[in-house]
PyMOL Python script that loads the backbone (N, CA, C, O; Angstrom):
from pymol import cmd

cmd.read_pdbstr("""\
ATOM      1  N   MET A   1      39.833  61.387  -7.090  1.00  0.00           N
ATOM      2  CA  MET A   1      40.345  60.783  -5.831  1.00  0.00           C
ATOM      3  C   MET A   1      41.737  61.439  -5.715  1.00  0.00           C
ATOM      4  O   MET A   1      42.409  61.565  -6.739  1.00  0.00           O
ATOM      5  N   LEU A   2      42.177  61.837  -4.599  1.00  0.00           N
ATOM      6  CA  LEU A   2      43.815  62.181  -4.503  1.00  0.00           C
ATOM      7  C   LEU A   2      44.380  60.870  -4.398  1.00  0.00           C
ATOM      8  O   LEU A   2      44.003  59.922  -3.711  1.00  0.00           O
ATOM      9  N   GLY A   3      45.616  60.995  -5.410  1.00  0.00           N
ATOM     10  CA  GLY A   3      46.465  59.638  -5.426  1.00  0.00           C
ATOM     11  C   GLY A   3      46.167  58.862  -6.591  1.00  0.00           C
ATOM     12  O   GLY A   3      46.979  57.980  -6.872  1.00  0.00           O
ATOM     13  N   TYR A   4      44.966  59.043  -7.469  1.00  0.00           N
ATOM     14  CA  TYR A   4      44.923  58.366  -8.534  1.00  0.00           C
ATOM     15  C   TYR A   4      44.774  59.227  -9.945  1.00  0.00           C
ATOM     16  O   TYR A   4      44.470  60.415 -10.050  1.00  0.00           O
ATOM     17  N   THR A   5      45.060  58.335 -10.936  1.00  0.00           N
ATOM     18  CA  THR A   5      44.560  59.151 -12.320  1.00  0.00           C
ATOM     19  C   THR A   5      44.219  58.021 -13.039  1.00  0.00           C
ATOM     20  O   THR A   5      44.303  56.929 -12.476  1.00  0.00           O
ATOM     21  N   THR A   6      43.810  58.103 -14.302  1.00  0.00           N
ATOM     22  CA  THR A   6      43.348  57.323 -15.146  1.00  0.00           C
ATOM     23  C   THR A   6      44.116  57.494 -16.521  1.00  0.00           C
ATOM     24  O   THR A   6      44.278  58.565 -17.106  1.00  0.00           O
ATOM     25  N   ILE A   7      44.620  56.081 -16.989  1.00  0.00           N
ATOM     26  CA  ILE A   7      45.170  56.367 -18.346  1.00  0.00           C
ATOM     27  C   ILE A   7      44.464  55.504 -19.304  1.00  0.00           C
ATOM     28  O   ILE A   7      43.873  54.510 -18.882  1.00  0.00           O
ATOM     29  N   ASP A   8      44.473  55.831 -20.726  1.00  0.00           N
ATOM     30  CA  ASP A   8      43.618  55.240 -21.669  1.00  0.00           C
ATOM     31  C   ASP A   8      44.191  54.113 -22.346  1.00  0.00           C
ATOM     32  O   ASP A   8      44.875  54.442 -23.316  1.00  0.00           O
ATOM     33  N   ARG A   9      44.119  52.943 -22.137  1.00  0.00           N
ATOM     34  CA  ARG A   9      44.836  51.909 -22.967  1.00  0.00           C
ATOM     35  C   ARG A   9      43.774  51.430 -23.812  1.00  0.00           C
ATOM     36  O   ARG A   9      42.739  51.044 -23.270  1.00  0.00           O
ATOM     37  N   ASN A  10      43.890  51.399 -25.099  1.00  0.00           N
ATOM     38  CA  ASN A  10      43.148  50.970 -26.169  1.00  0.00           C
ATOM     39  C   ASN A  10      41.553  51.475 -25.687  1.00  0.00           C
ATOM     40  O   ASN A  10      40.669  50.620 -25.636  1.00  0.00           O
ATOM     41  N   LYS A  11      41.308  52.639 -25.407  1.00  0.00           N
ATOM     42  CA  LYS A  11      40.243  53.157 -25.132  1.00  0.00           C
ATOM     43  C   LYS A  11      39.406  52.619 -24.061  1.00  0.00           C
ATOM     44  O   LYS A  11      38.184  52.533 -24.174  1.00  0.00           O
ATOM     45  N   SER A  12      40.046  52.262 -23.040  1.00  0.00           N
ATOM     46  CA  SER A  12      39.367  51.913 -21.656  1.00  0.00           C
ATOM     47  C   SER A  12      40.154  52.079 -20.602  1.00  0.00           C
ATOM     48  O   SER A  12      41.174  51.429 -20.377  1.00  0.00           O
ATOM     49  N   ALA A  13      39.667  53.018 -19.881  1.00  0.00           N
ATOM     50  CA  ALA A  13      40.218  53.921 -18.796  1.00  0.00           C
ATOM     51  C   ALA A  13      40.574  52.877 -17.725  1.00  0.00           C
ATOM     52  O   ALA A  13      39.769  52.068 -17.264  1.00  0.00           O
ATOM     53  N   VAL A  14      41.977  52.993 -17.351  1.00  0.00           N
ATOM     54  CA  VAL A  14      42.451  52.195 -16.329  1.00  0.00           C
ATOM     55  C   VAL A  14      43.241  52.998 -15.069  1.00  0.00           C
ATOM     56  O   VAL A  14      44.247  53.677 -15.272  1.00  0.00           O
ATOM     57  N   PRO A  15      42.616  52.812 -13.706  1.00  0.00           N
ATOM     58  CA  PRO A  15      43.113  53.580 -12.707  1.00  0.00           C
ATOM     59  C   PRO A  15      44.540  53.234 -12.322  1.00  0.00           C
ATOM     60  O   PRO A  15      44.927  52.070 -12.211  1.00  0.00           O
ATOM     61  N   VAL A  16      45.408  54.447 -12.096  1.00  0.00           N
ATOM     62  CA  VAL A  16      46.901  54.134 -11.863  1.00  0.00           C
ATOM     63  C   VAL A  16      47.108  54.931 -10.407  1.00  0.00           C
ATOM     64  O   VAL A  16      46.837  56.118 -10.221  1.00  0.00           O
ATOM     65  N   LYS A  17      47.596  54.097  -9.520  1.00  0.00           N
ATOM     66  CA  LYS A  17      47.851  55.020  -8.370  1.00  0.00           C
ATOM     67  C   LYS A  17      49.431  55.691  -8.593  1.00  0.00           C
ATOM     68  O   LYS A  17      50.458  55.240  -9.098  1.00  0.00           O
ATOM     69  N   GLN A  18      49.139  56.770  -8.064  1.00  0.00           N
ATOM     70  CA  GLN A  18      50.190  57.784  -8.160  1.00  0.00           C
ATOM     71  C   GLN A  18      51.019  58.155  -6.838  1.00  0.00           C
ATOM     72  O   GLN A  18      50.353  58.550  -5.881  1.00  0.00           O
ATOM     73  N   LYS A  19      52.057  58.088  -6.733  1.00  0.00           N
ATOM     74  CA  LYS A  19      52.753  58.257  -5.402  1.00  0.00           C
ATOM     75  C   LYS A  19      52.912  60.035  -5.373  1.00  0.00           C
ATOM     76  O   LYS A  19      53.266  60.688  -6.356  1.00  0.00           O
ATOM     77  N   PRO A  20      52.635  60.506  -4.293  1.00  0.00           N
ATOM     78  CA  PRO A  20      52.623  61.796  -3.976  1.00  0.00           C
ATOM     79  C   PRO A  20      54.238  62.391  -4.086  1.00  0.00           C
ATOM     80  O   PRO A  20      55.033  61.677  -3.476  1.00  0.00           O
ATOM     81  N   LYS A  21      54.726  63.356  -4.638  1.00  0.00           N
ATOM     82  CA  LYS A  21      55.803  63.629  -4.619  1.00  0.00           C
ATOM     83  C   LYS A  21      55.977  64.903  -3.443  1.00  0.00           C
ATOM     84  O   LYS A  21      55.357  65.941  -3.674  1.00  0.00           O
ATOM     85  N   PRO A  22      56.754  64.824  -2.285  1.00  0.00           N
ATOM     86  CA  PRO A  22      56.593  66.130  -1.301  1.00  0.00           C
ATOM     87  C   PRO A  22      57.362  67.062  -2.035  1.00  0.00           C
ATOM     88  O   PRO A  22      58.356  66.810  -2.715  1.00  0.00           O
ATOM     89  N   ARG A  23      56.707  68.399  -1.804  1.00  0.00           N
ATOM     90  CA  ARG A  23      57.363  69.495  -2.179  1.00  0.00           C
ATOM     91  C   ARG A  23      58.134  70.234  -1.113  1.00  0.00           C
ATOM     92  O   ARG A  23      58.496  71.407  -1.208  1.00  0.00           O
ATOM     93  N   ILE A  24      58.333  69.496  -0.168  1.00  0.00           N
ATOM     94  CA  ILE A  24      58.965  70.162   1.141  1.00  0.00           C
ATOM     95  C   ILE A  24      60.314  70.818   1.064  1.00  0.00           C
ATOM     96  O   ILE A  24      60.738  71.763   1.729  1.00  0.00           O
ATOM     97  N   ALA A  25      60.834  70.204   0.226  1.00  0.00           N
ATOM     98  CA  ALA A  25      62.413  70.832  -0.004  1.00  0.00           C
ATOM     99  C   ALA A  25      62.317  72.153  -0.793  1.00  0.00           C
ATOM    100  O   ALA A  25      63.078  73.093  -0.565  1.00  0.00           O
ATOM    101  N   LEU A  26      61.318  72.186  -1.761  1.00  0.00           N
ATOM    102  CA  LEU A  26      61.106  73.469  -2.739  1.00  0.00           C
ATOM    103  C   LEU A  26      60.628  74.370  -1.666  1.00  0.00           C
ATOM    104  O   LEU A  26      61.354  75.346  -1.475  1.00  0.00           O
ATOM    105  N   LEU A  27      59.852  74.295  -1.116  1.00  0.00           N
ATOM    106  CA  LEU A  27      59.222  75.422  -0.300  1.00  0.00           C
ATOM    107  C   LEU A  27      60.145  75.617   0.904  1.00  0.00           C
ATOM    108  O   LEU A  27      60.168  76.770   1.334  1.00  0.00           O
ATOM    109  N   ARG A  28      60.722  74.940   1.379  1.00  0.00           N
ATOM    110  CA  ARG A  28      61.586  75.380   2.550  1.00  0.00           C
ATOM    111  C   ARG A  28      62.940  76.075   2.155  1.00  0.00           C
ATOM    112  O   ARG A  28      63.567  76.787   2.939  1.00  0.00           O
ATOM    113  N   GLU A  29      63.424  75.741   0.571  1.00  0.00           N
ATOM    114  CA  GLU A  29      64.137  76.440   0.150  1.00  0.00           C
ATOM    115  C   GLU A  29      63.899  77.914  -0.199  1.00  0.00           C
ATOM    116  O   GLU A  29      64.644  78.893  -0.165  1.00  0.00           O
ATOM    117  N   LYS A  30      62.521  77.738  -0.569  1.00  0.00           N
ATOM    118  CA  LYS A  30      62.147  79.275  -1.107  1.00  0.00           C
ATOM    119  C   LYS A  30      62.050  80.249   0.280  1.00  0.00           C
ATOM    120  O   LYS A  30      62.512  81.390   0.309  1.00  0.00           O
ATOM    121  N   ALA A  31      61.366  79.595   1.428  1.00  0.00           N
ATOM    122  CA  ALA A  31      61.223  80.059   2.535  1.00  0.00           C
ATOM    123  C   ALA A  31      62.691  80.520   3.320  1.00  0.00           C
ATOM    124  O   ALA A  31      62.740  81.049   4.430  1.00  0.00           O
ATOM    125  N   GLY A  32      63.799  80.200   2.500  1.00  0.00           N
ATOM    126  CA  GLY A  32      65.234  80.443   3.040  1.00  0.00           C
ATOM    127  C   GLY A  32      65.409  79.590   4.331  1.00  0.00           C
ATOM    128  O   GLY A  32      66.099  80.034   5.249  1.00  0.00           O
ATOM    129  N   LEU A  33      64.900  78.570   4.408  1.00  0.00           N
ATOM    130  CA  LEU A  33      65.405  77.537   6.152  1.00  0.00           C
ATOM    131  C   LEU A  33      65.887  76.588   5.588  1.00  0.00           C
ATOM    132  O   LEU A  33      65.684  76.068   4.490  1.00  0.00           O
ATOM    133  N   THR A  34      66.815  76.301   6.740  1.00  0.00           N
ATOM    134  CA  THR A  34      67.557  74.911   6.553  1.00  0.00           C
ATOM    135  C   THR A  34      66.644  73.553   7.038  1.00  0.00           C
ATOM    136  O   THR A  34      65.631  73.723   7.717  1.00  0.00           O
ATOM    137  N   GLN A  35      67.004  72.454   6.710  1.00  0.00           N
ATOM    138  CA  GLN A  35      66.101  71.432   7.270  1.00  0.00           C
ATOM    139  C   GLN A  35      66.021  71.573   9.059  1.00  0.00           C
ATOM    140  O   GLN A  35      65.050  71.415   9.798  1.00  0.00           O
ATOM    141  N   LEU A  36      67.219  71.873   9.335  1.00  0.00           N
ATOM    142  CA  LEU A  36      67.217  71.963  10.994  1.00  0.00           C
ATOM    143  C   LEU A  36      66.316  72.930  11.156  1.00  0.00           C
ATOM    144  O   LEU A  36      65.413  72.560  11.907  1.00  0.00           O
ATOM    145  N   GLU A  37      66.165  74.236  10.680  1.00  0.00           N
ATOM    146  CA  GLU A  37      65.328  75.514  11.192  1.00  0.00           C
ATOM    147  C   GLU A  37      63.844  75.020  10.937  1.00  0.00           C
ATOM    148  O   GLU A  37      62.937  75.376  11.689  1.00  0.00           O
ATOM    149  N   LEU A  38      63.640  74.239   9.917  1.00  0.00           N
ATOM    150  CA  LEU A  38      62.185  73.861   9.892  1.00  0.00           C
ATOM    151  C   LEU A  38      61.835  72.601  10.849  1.00  0.00           C
ATOM    152  O   LEU A  38      60.714  72.486  11.345  1.00  0.00           O
ATOM    153  N   SER A  39      62.745  71.780  11.044  1.00  0.00           N
ATOM    154  CA  SER A  39      62.407  70.643  12.142  1.00  0.00           C
ATOM    155  C   SER A  39      61.881  71.165  13.225  1.00  0.00           C
ATOM    156  O   SER A  39      60.792  70.836  13.696  1.00  0.00           O
ATOM    157  N   ARG A  40      62.749  72.136  13.737  1.00  0.00           N
ATOM    158  CA  ARG A  40      62.653  73.116  15.079  1.00  0.00           C
ATOM    159  C   ARG A  40      61.135  73.678  15.106  1.00  0.00           C
ATOM    160  O   ARG A  40      60.369  73.465  16.046  1.00  0.00           O
ATOM    161  N   LEU A  41      60.773  74.484  13.855  1.00  0.00           N
ATOM    162  CA  LEU A  41      59.397  74.903  13.575  1.00  0.00           C
ATOM    163  C   LEU A  41      58.197  74.154  13.511  1.00  0.00           C
ATOM    164  O   LEU A  41      57.039  74.523  13.708  1.00  0.00           O
ATOM    165  N   VAL A  42      58.754  72.800  13.137  1.00  0.00           N
ATOM    166  CA  VAL A  42      57.701  71.906  12.906  1.00  0.00           C
ATOM    167  C   VAL A  42      57.302  71.017  14.283  1.00  0.00           C
ATOM    168  O   VAL A  42      56.197  70.514  14.487  1.00  0.00           O
ATOM    169  N   GLY A  43      58.372  70.953  15.101  1.00  0.00           N
ATOM    170  CA  GLY A  43      58.488  70.122  15.949  1.00  0.00           C
ATOM    171  C   GLY A  43      58.711  68.556  15.599  1.00  0.00           C
ATOM    172  O   GLY A  43      57.970  67.732  16.135  1.00  0.00           O
ATOM    173  N   VAL A  44      59.474  68.241  14.924  1.00  0.00           N
ATOM    174  CA  VAL A  44      60.214  66.851  14.465  1.00  0.00           C
ATOM    175  C   VAL A  44      61.503  66.977  14.191  1.00  0.00           C
ATOM    176  O   VAL A  44      62.082  68.064  14.182  1.00  0.00           O
ATOM    177  N   THR A  45      62.031  65.896  13.952  1.00  0.00           N
ATOM    178  CA  THR A  45      63.559  65.928  14.193  1.00  0.00           C
ATOM    179  C   THR A  45      64.084  66.078  12.672  1.00  0.00           C
ATOM    180  O   THR A  45      63.350  65.778  11.731  1.00  0.00           O
ATOM    181  N   GLU A  46      65.342  66.540  12.496  1.00  0.00           N
ATOM    182  CA  GLU A  46      65.999  67.007  11.365  1.00  0.00           C
ATOM    183  C   GLU A  46      65.939  65.683  10.490  1.00  0.00           C
ATOM    184  O   GLU A  46      65.764  65.942   9.299  1.00  0.00           O
ATOM    185  N   SER A  47      66.017  64.652  10.711  1.00  0.00           N
ATOM    186  CA  SER A  47      65.977  63.615  10.195  1.00  0.00           C
ATOM    187  C   SER A  47      64.733  63.033   9.313  1.00  0.00           C
ATOM    188  O   SER A  47      64.701  62.448   8.230  1.00  0.00           O
ATOM    189  N   THR A  48      63.635  63.476  10.314  1.00  0.00           N
ATOM    190  CA  THR A  48      62.329  63.334   9.728  1.00  0.00           C
ATOM    191  C   THR A  48      61.852  64.244   8.631  1.00  0.00           C
ATOM    192  O   THR A  48      60.946  63.930   7.859  1.00  0.00           O
ATOM    193  N   ILE A  49      62.518  65.412   8.595  1.00  0.00           N
ATOM    194  CA  ILE A  49      62.548  66.180   7.506  1.00  0.00           C
ATOM    195  C   ILE A  49      63.293  65.944   6.242  1.00  0.00           C
ATOM    196  O   ILE A  49      62.884  66.286   5.132  1.00  0.00           O
ATOM    197  N   GLN A  50      64.575  65.249   6.518  1.00  0.00           N
ATOM    198  CA  GLN A  50      65.293  64.525   5.602  1.00  0.00           C
ATOM    199  C   GLN A  50      64.554  63.448   4.905  1.00  0.00           C
ATOM    200  O   GLN A  50      64.662  63.314   3.686  1.00  0.00           O
ATOM    201  N   ASN A  51      63.889  62.758   5.549  1.00  0.00           N
ATOM    202  CA  ASN A  51      63.003  61.479   4.908  1.00  0.00           C
ATOM    203  C   ASN A  51      61.898  61.947   4.273  1.00  0.00           C
ATOM    204  O   ASN A  51      61.456  61.394   3.267  1.00  0.00           O
ATOM    205  N   TRP A  52      61.341  63.043   4.826  1.00  0.00           N
ATOM    206  CA  TRP A  52      59.917  63.414   4.156  1.00  0.00           C
ATOM    207  C   TRP A  52      60.461  64.149   2.697  1.00  0.00           C
ATOM    208  O   TRP A  52      59.869  64.041   1.623  1.00  0.00           O
ATOM    209  N   GLU A  53      61.532  64.802   2.883  1.00  0.00           N
ATOM    210  CA  GLU A  53      62.024  65.477   1.614  1.00  0.00           C
ATOM    211  C   GLU A  53      62.394  64.389   0.454  1.00  0.00           C
ATOM    212  O   GLU A  53      62.029  64.412  -0.721  1.00  0.00           O
ATOM    213  N   SER A  54      63.141  63.521   1.048  1.00  0.00           N
ATOM    214  CA  SER A  54      63.633  62.268   0.211  1.00  0.00           C
ATOM    215  C   SER A  54      62.201  61.558  -0.378  1.00  0.00           C
ATOM    216  O   SER A  54      62.213  61.166  -1.545  1.00  0.00           O
ATOM    217  N   GLY A  55      61.116  61.414   0.341  1.00  0.00           N
ATOM    218  CA  GLY A  55      60.297  60.507   0.186  1.00  0.00           C
ATOM    219  C   GLY A  55      60.495  59.134   0.750  1.00  0.00           C
ATOM    220  O   GLY A  55      59.798  58.193   0.370  1.00  0.00           O
ATOM    221  N   ARG A  56      61.545  58.988   1.758  1.00  0.00           N
ATOM    222  CA  ARG A  56      61.855  57.734   2.283  1.00  0.00           C
ATOM    223  C   ARG A  56      60.675  57.390   2.994  1.00  0.00           C
ATOM    224  O   ARG A  56      60.089  56.329   2.773  1.00  0.00           O
ATOM    225  N   THR A  57      60.277  58.245   3.861  1.00  0.00           N
ATOM    226  CA  THR A  57      58.846  57.972   4.559  1.00  0.00           C
ATOM    227  C   THR A  57      57.721  58.728   4.164  1.00  0.00           C
ATOM    228  O   THR A  57      57.778  59.852   3.667  1.00  0.00           O
ATOM    229  N   GLY A  58      56.842  58.172   4.366  1.00  0.00           N
ATOM    230  CA  GLY A  58      55.381  58.806   3.859  1.00  0.00           C
ATOM    231  C   GLY A  58      54.725  60.068   4.497  1.00  0.00           C
ATOM    232  O   GLY A  58      54.929  60.356   5.676  1.00  0.00           O
ATOM    233  N   THR A  59      54.176  60.583   3.929  1.00  0.00           N
ATOM    234  CA  THR A  59      53.634  62.103   4.473  1.00  0.00           C
ATOM    235  C   THR A  59      51.939  61.748   4.330  1.00  0.00           C
ATOM    236  O   THR A  59      51.134  62.553   3.862  1.00  0.00           O
ATOM    237  N   ASP A  60      51.602  60.459   4.804  1.00  0.00           N
ATOM    238  CA  ASP A  60      50.024  60.005   4.850  1.00  0.00           C
ATOM    239  C   ASP A  60      49.200  60.996   5.555  1.00  0.00           C
ATOM    240  O   ASP A  60      48.000  61.172   5.344  1.00  0.00           O
ATOM    241  N   HIS A  61      49.920  61.633   6.407  1.00  0.00           N
ATOM    242  CA  HIS A  61      48.766  62.499   7.466  1.00  0.00           C
ATOM    243  C   HIS A  61      48.751  63.562   6.722  1.00  0.00           C
ATOM    244  O   HIS A  61      47.738  64.258   6.798  1.00  0.00           O
ATOM    245  N   ILE A  62      49.699  63.930   5.929  1.00  0.00           N
ATOM    246  CA  ILE A  62      49.377  65.335   5.199  1.00  0.00           C
ATOM    247  C   ILE A  62      48.347  64.887   4.010  1.00  0.00           C
ATOM    248  O   ILE A  62      47.285  65.507   3.968  1.00  0.00           O
ATOM    249  N   GLU A  63      48.514  64.126   3.293  1.00  0.00           N
ATOM    250  CA  GLU A  63      47.352  63.482   2.415  1.00  0.00           C
ATOM    251  C   GLU A  63      46.255  63.514   3.031  1.00  0.00           C
ATOM    252  O   GLU A  63      45.290  64.089   2.527  1.00  0.00           O
ATOM    253  N   ARG A  64      46.172  62.852   4.343  1.00  0.00           N
ATOM    254  CA  ARG A  64      44.662  62.748   4.795  1.00  0.00           C
ATOM    255  C   ARG A  64      43.951  64.320   5.085  1.00  0.00           C
ATOM    256  O   ARG A  64      42.785  64.681   4.919  1.00  0.00           O
ATOM    257  N   ILE A  65      45.120  65.066   5.571  1.00  0.00           N
ATOM    258  CA  ILE A  65      44.187  66.437   5.866  1.00  0.00           C
ATOM    259  C   ILE A  65      43.939  67.025   4.573  1.00  0.00           C
ATOM    260  O   ILE A  65      43.136  67.957   4.523  1.00  0.00           O
ATOM    261  N   ILE A  66      44.450  66.664   3.620  1.00  0.00           N
ATOM    262  CA  ILE A  66      44.193  67.591   1.962  1.00  0.00           C
ATOM    263  C   ILE A  66      42.935  66.637   1.704  1.00  0.00           C
ATOM    264  O   ILE A  66      42.151  67.138   0.897  1.00  0.00           O
ATOM    265  N   ARG A  67      42.571  65.450   2.168  1.00  0.00           N
ATOM    266  CA  ARG A  67      41.438  64.807   1.512  1.00  0.00           C
ATOM    267  C   ARG A  67      40.169  65.295   2.379  1.00  0.00           C
ATOM    268  O   ARG A  67      39.025  65.384   1.934  1.00  0.00           O
ATOM    269  N   PHE A  68      40.699  65.690   4.109  1.00  0.00           N
ATOM    270  CA  PHE A  68      39.569  66.275   4.802  1.00  0.00           C
ATOM    271  C   PHE A  68      39.183  67.528   4.328  1.00  0.00           C
ATOM    272  O   PHE A  68      37.986  67.785   4.453  1.00  0.00           O
ATOM    273  N   CYS A  69      40.045  68.548   3.707  1.00  0.00           N
ATOM    274  CA  CYS A  69      39.892  69.909   3.266  1.00  0.00           C
ATOM    275  C   CYS A  69      39.081  69.851   2.309  1.00  0.00           C
ATOM    276  O   CYS A  69      38.181  70.690   2.254  1.00  0.00           O
ATOM    277  N   LYS A  70      39.210  68.754   1.228  1.00  0.00           N
ATOM    278  CA  LYS A  70      38.601  68.826  -0.039  1.00  0.00           C
ATOM    279  C   LYS A  70      37.535  68.218   0.246  1.00  0.00           C
ATOM    280  O   LYS A  70      36.606  68.651  -0.435  1.00  0.00           O
ATOM    281  N   ALA A  71      37.190  67.279   1.055  1.00  0.00           N
ATOM    282  CA  ALA A  71      35.728  66.751   1.317  1.00  0.00           C
ATOM    283  C   ALA A  71      34.926  67.987   1.983  1.00  0.00           C
ATOM    284  O   ALA A  71      33.840  68.228   1.457  1.00  0.00           O
ATOM    285  N   LEU A  72      35.288  68.748   2.997  1.00  0.00           N
ATOM    286  CA  LEU A  72      34.512  69.532   3.666  1.00  0.00           C
ATOM    287  C   LEU A  72      34.784  71.000   3.013  1.00  0.00           C
ATOM    288  O   LEU A  72      34.304  71.992   3.560  1.00  0.00           O
ATOM    289  N   ASN A  73      35.532  71.108   1.882  1.00  0.00           N
ATOM    290  CA  ASN A  73      35.579  72.472   1.190  1.00  0.00           C
ATOM    291  C   ASN A  73      36.308  73.444   2.003  1.00  0.00           C
ATOM    292  O   ASN A  73      35.814  74.571   2.013  1.00  0.00           O
ATOM    293  N   CYS A  74      37.061  73.314   2.486  1.00  0.00           N
ATOM    294  CA  CYS A  74      37.690  74.073   3.467  1.00  0.00           C
ATOM    295  C   CYS A  74      39.302  74.029   3.435  1.00  0.00           C
ATOM    296  O   CYS A  74      39.940  73.106   2.928  1.00  0.00           O
ATOM    297  N   GLN A  75      39.884  75.203   4.074  1.00  0.00           N
ATOM    298  CA  GLN A  75      41.010  75.387   3.944  1.00  0.00           C
ATOM    299  C   GLN A  75      41.797  74.691   5.448  1.00  0.00           C
ATOM    300  O   GLN A  75      41.184  74.556   6.507  1.00  0.00           O
ATOM    301  N   VAL A  76      43.080  74.357   5.267  1.00  0.00           N
ATOM    302  CA  VAL A  76      43.664  73.827   6.469  1.00  0.00           C
ATOM    303  C   VAL A  76      43.346  74.592   7.710  1.00  0.00           C
ATOM    304  O   VAL A  76      42.831  74.024   8.674  1.00  0.00           O
ATOM    305  N   GLU A  77      43.639  75.878   7.718  1.00  0.00           N
ATOM    306  CA  GLU A  77      43.495  76.846   8.764  1.00  0.00           C
ATOM    307  C   GLU A  77      41.875  76.635   9.381  1.00  0.00           C
ATOM    308  O   GLU A  77      41.622  76.707  10.583  1.00  0.00           O
ATOM    309  N   GLU A  78      41.008  76.405   8.484  1.00  0.00           N
ATOM    310  CA  GLU A  78      39.631  76.349   9.065  1.00  0.00           C
ATOM    311  C   GLU A  78      39.449  74.985   9.745  1.00  0.00           C
ATOM    312  O   GLU A  78      38.684  74.853  10.700  1.00  0.00           O
ATOM    313  N   LEU A  79      40.245  73.864   9.180  1.00  0.00           N
ATOM    314  CA  LEU A  79      39.919  72.435   9.889  1.00  0.00           C
ATOM    315  C   LEU A  79      40.618  72.460  10.903  1.00  0.00           C
ATOM    316  O   LEU A  79      40.287  71.603  11.721  1.00  0.00           O
ATOM    317  N   ILE A  80      41.565  73.173  11.233  1.00  0.00           N
ATOM    318  CA  ILE A  80      42.322  73.009  12.712  1.00  0.00           C
ATOM    319  C   ILE A  80      42.153  74.242  13.649  1.00  0.00           C
ATOM    320  O   ILE A  80      42.476  75.281  13.071  1.00  0.00           O
ATOM    321  N   GLU A  81      41.843  74.374  14.608  1.00  0.00           N
ATOM    322  CA  GLU A  81      41.613  75.320  15.373  1.00  0.00           C
ATOM    323  C   GLU A  81      42.728  75.302  16.327  1.00  0.00           C
ATOM    324  O   GLU A  81      42.841  74.229  16.918  1.00  0.00           O
ATOM    325  N   LEU A  82      43.667  76.304  16.662  1.00  0.00           N
ATOM    326  CA  LEU A  82      44.770  76.608  17.526  1.00  0.00           C
ATOM    327  C   LEU A  82      43.916  76.923  18.535  1.00  0.00           C
ATOM    328  O   LEU A  82      42.864  77.527  18.328  1.00  0.00           O
ATOM    329  N   VAL A  83      44.368  76.478  19.878  1.00  0.00           N
ATOM    330  CA  VAL A  83      43.944  76.896  21.356  1.00  0.00           C
ATOM    331  C   VAL A  83      45.021  76.967  22.305  1.00  0.00           C
ATOM    332  O   VAL A  83      45.808  76.022  22.244  1.00  0.00           O
ATOM    333  N   SER A  84      45.218  77.716  23.035  1.00  0.00           N
ATOM    334  CA  SER A  84      46.421  77.892  23.958  1.00  0.00           C
ATOM    335  C   SER A  84      46.159  77.060  25.118  1.00  0.00           C
ATOM    336  O   SER A  84      45.055  76.952  25.651  1.00  0.00           O
ATOM    337  N   GLU A  85      47.031  76.583  25.418  1.00  0.00           N
ATOM    338  CA  GLU A  85      47.554  75.688  26.594  1.00  0.00           C
ATOM    339  C   GLU A  85      47.900  76.451  27.406  1.00  0.00           C
ATOM    340  O   GLU A  85      48.875  77.203  27.383  1.00  0.00           O
ATOM    341  N   SER A  86      46.800  76.254  28.507  1.00  0.00           N
ATOM    342  CA  SER A  86      47.092  77.150  29.727  1.00  0.00           C
ATOM    343  C   SER A  86      47.276  76.389  31.062  1.00  0.00           C
ATOM    344  O   SER A  86      46.453  75.542  31.407  1.00  0.00           O
ATOM    345  N   PRO A  87      48.328  76.687  31.789  1.00  0.00           N
ATOM    346  CA  PRO A  87      49.092  75.823  32.748  1.00  0.00           C
ATOM    347  C   PRO A  87      47.709  75.690  33.900  1.00  0.00           C
ATOM    348  O   PRO A  87      46.979  76.674  34.021  1.00  0.00           O
ATOM    349  N   GLU A  88      47.456  74.574  34.615  1.00  0.00           N
ATOM    350  CA  GLU A  88      46.505  74.176  35.480  1.00  0.00           C
ATOM    351  C   GLU A  88      46.826  74.305  36.818  1.00  0.00           C
ATOM    352  O   GLU A  88      46.018  73.966  37.683  1.00  0.00           O
TER     353      GLU A  88
END
""", "prot")
cmd.dss("prot")
cmd.show_as("cartoon", "prot")
cmd.util.cbc("prot")
cmd.orient("prot")
């Protein structure tokens, strides 16, 4: 299960909840983007990016998408279909 691991204390497994550590900053820097540039690409504020990178606010929605993909044995690109918005 995502977010859990077990440790062995005196030969009995104990589940321990793990806090996910976002790798957004690492990937953003690798892509050569600033927080502002990434925020504009993603459609959120720069402070949201800062909060996600620091772990101050959760990335629960990202974790849910990962669980969806694992459960359905698919990639994110398969899970979400992009459709054009046409003016009515």
